[in-house]
C-alpha positions in Angstrom: 4.5 43.8 6.8 3.4 40.0 8.9 6.8 39.8 9.9 7.1 43.5 11.4 3.9 43.4 12.8 3.8 39.9 14.1 6.4 41.1 17.2 4.2 44.0 17.9 1.6 42.9 20.9 -0.4 46.1 20.6 -0.8 46.6 16.9 -4.6 45.5 16.7 -5.4 47.6 20.0 -3.8 50.2 18.9 -5.5 50.2 15.8 -8.5 49.4 16.9 -8.5 52.9 19.4 -7.4 54.7 16.2 -10.4 53.6 14.1 -12.7 54.3 16.1 -11.5 57.2 17.6 -11.8 58.4 13.9 -15.0 57.4 13.4 -16.5 59.1 16.5 -15.3 62.0 15.1 -16.9 61.1 11.2 -20.2 60.2 13.3 -20.2 63.5 14.9 -19.7 65.7 11.8 -22.0 63.8 9.8 -25.0 62.7 12.0 -26.2 60.4 10.5 -27.7 56.8 11.6 -25.4 55.2 9.1 -22.3 56.2 10.4 -22.5 54.1 13.7 -19.0 54.5 15.2 -18.7 50.8 15.4 -19.3 49.8 11.7 -17.8 53.0 9.8 -14.5 51.7 12.4 -15.0 48.3 11.4 -14.4 49.4 8.0 -11.3 51.1 8.3 -10.3 48.1 10.1 -10.7 46.5 6.9 -9.6 49.1 4.5 -5.8 49.3 6.7 -5.3 45.5 6.4 -6.4 45.3 3.2 -3.9 47.8 2.2 -1.2 46.8 3.9 -1.9 42.8 3.3 -2.4 42.6 7.3 -3.5 39.1 8.0 -6.4 38.7 10.5 -4.2 36.5 13.3 -1.6 39.2 13.3 -4.6 42.0 14.1 -6.1 40.2 16.4 -3.3 39.1 18.5 -3.1 42.6 19.8 -7.2 43.5 19.5 -7.8 40.4 21.3 -7.4 42.9 24.5 -10.2 44.5 24.1 -12.5 41.7 24.7 -11.2 41.9 28.2 -13.4 44.8 29.0 -16.6 43.3 27.1 -18.2 42.1 30.2 -17.6 45.1 32.5 -18.4 47.5 30.2 -21.8 45.4 29.9 -22.4 45.4 33.1 -22.0 49.6 33.6 -25.4 49.8 31.7 -27.0 48.9 34.6 -26.3 52.5 35.7 -28.9 54.2 33.6 -31.2 51.3 34.5 -30.7 51.9 38.2 -31.4 56.0 37.2 -34.6 54.8 36.1 -35.6 52.3 38.3 -38.9 54.1 39.3 -39.9 53.4 35.8 -39.3 50.2 36.0 -40.9 49.4 38.8 -44.5 50.9 37.7 -44.3 49.3 34.2 -42.6 46.0 35.7 -45.4 43.4 34.3 -45.3 45.2 30.6 -41.8 45.5 30.7 -41.2 41.6 30.9 -43.9 40.7 28.6 -43.0 42.9 26.2 -38.9 41.6 26.4 -40.7 37.6 26.5 -42.4 38.4 23.3 -39.2 40.2 21.7 -37.0 37.3 22.7 -39.8 34.8 21.8 -40.0 36.2 18.4 -36.5 36.2 17.7 -36.1 32.6 18.3 -39.3 31.5 16.9 -38.1 33.5 13.3 -34.7 32.5 13.2 -36.0 28.7 13.4 -38.4 28.9 11.0 -35.8 30.3 9.1 -33.6 27.5 9.3 -36.0 25.0 8.3 -36.7 26.9 5.1 -33.4 27.4 3.8 -32.3 24.2 5.1 -29.4 25.1 7.5 -28.0 22.4 9.6 -27.6 21.9 13.2 -24.5 23.8 13.8 -24.7 26.6 11.7 -28.5 27.3 13.5 -27.0 26.8 17.0 -24.5 29.8 15.5 -27.3 32.4 14.9 -29.9 31.8 17.5 -28.1 33.8 20.0 -27.6 36.9 17.7 -29.8 39.2 19.7 -28.0 38.4 23.1 -24.6 40.5 24.6 -21.4 38.9 22.7 -20.3 37.6 26.2 -23.5 36.0 26.7 -23.8 34.7 23.1 -20.6 33.0 23.1 -21.4 30.4 25.6 -24.6 29.4 24.4 -23.2 29.0 20.9 -21.0 26.6 22.5 -23.8 24.9 24.9 -26.3 24.2 22.0 -23.0 22.9 19.4 -22.6 26.4 17.6 -19.3 27.9 16.4 -18.1 31.1 18.6 -16.7 32.5 15.3 -20.0 33.2 13.3 -22.0 33.7 16.6 -19.7 37.1 17.2 -20.2 38.3 13.2 -24.0 37.7 13.8 -23.8 39.4 16.7 -22.0 42.5 15.5 -23.9 42.5 12.3 -27.7 42.5 14.3 -26.5 45.2 16.7 -25.1 47.3 14.0 -28.1 47.1 11.7 -30.4 48.1 14.7 -28.0 50.5 15.9 -28.8 52.3 12.4 -32.0 50.9 11.8 -33.7 51.9 15.8 -35.1 55.4 14.8 -36.5 54.8 11.0 -38.4 51.4 12.7 -39.4 53.6 15.8 -40.7 56.6 13.1 -42.2 53.6 10.8 -44.1 52.0 13.0 -45.3 55.1 15.0 -43.7 53.8 18.3 -42.9 56.7 20.9 -42.9 55.7 24.0 -39.7 55.9 25.4 -39.7 52.2 27.4 -41.1 50.2 24.4 -38.3 52.2 22.6 -35.9 51.1 24.5 -37.0 47.7 25.1 -37.5 46.6 21.6 -33.9 48.1 21.4 -32.3 45.8 24.1 -33.6 43.1 23.0 -33.0 42.7 19.8 -29.6 44.8 19.5 -28.1 44.0 22.6 -25.4 46.6 23.9 -24.5 48.1 20.2 -28.3 49.2 19.9 -28.2 50.0 23.9 -25.6 52.7 23.0 -27.9 54.1 20.5 -30.3 54.0 22.5 -28.6 56.2 25.1 -28.5 59.0 22.5 -31.9 58.9 22.1 -33.0 59.7 25.7 -32.0 58.6 28.9 -35.3 56.1 29.5 -35.0 54.4 26.3 -31.3 53.3 27.4 -32.1 51.8 30.7 -34.8 50.4 29.2 -32.9 48.5 26.5 -29.9 48.0 29.2 -32.6 45.9 31.4 -33.8 44.2 28.1 -30.0 42.8 27.1 -30.1 41.3 30.8 -33.1 39.2 30.6 -32.8 38.6 26.8 -29.4 37.2 27.5 -31.4 34.7 30.9 -34.6 33.7 28.5 -32.2 32.7 25.5 -30.0 30.8 27.9 -32.6 29.0 29.2 -34.8 28.7 25.6 -31.9 28.4 23.0 -31.7 24.5 23.7 -35.2 23.8 23.9 -35.0 25.5 19.8 -32.8 23.2 19.3 -34.0 19.5 20.4 -37.1 20.7 18.5 -36.4 21.5 15.6 -32.6 19.4 15.7 
């Protein structure tokens, strides 16, 4: 099977798109946050690759083309932010402090856990950027000595977990303010979480988009500082 597919440049991208399309249909019917399209699509891809014994390199040969759209897709998240600019302007101080608190809490928590479980420097550096979008996280990971592949895995897992649990967390902690919901989602679960925030409401989506940008910038600045302290 590998020999047949290795000459097919578009196998990976076609499989990815078909699985995601199927995952969207499942998500629409099931109506559960646990049926996140990205999570369902990932499971479907793993099942297909395992069933037909296709190795990851063969799949990635075509699927890697999708990564070219990652940055433009992230930039498109600025559209809902533009529409809610008045909300941003009215709550600027609270928004910036909230994002700063979320970013700091994330980095400190990872640093503490890394010391408790005796992570080596490379693994710690790989996990630190887990709550920012992949396009930025890979660069941060490489800069501070991490492994980009591990970083990408952490980013995806974090995003899916955040998207699946966001609504439940809001209910559990009685967070009803749309601005707070959006900031919490974007600062912790980046673009994947933002897709969920957009489903909840436009204000939530706009604030989550803003949180992605500012959290990314703060992580770029603070991650090397954290590594120098614990390394």
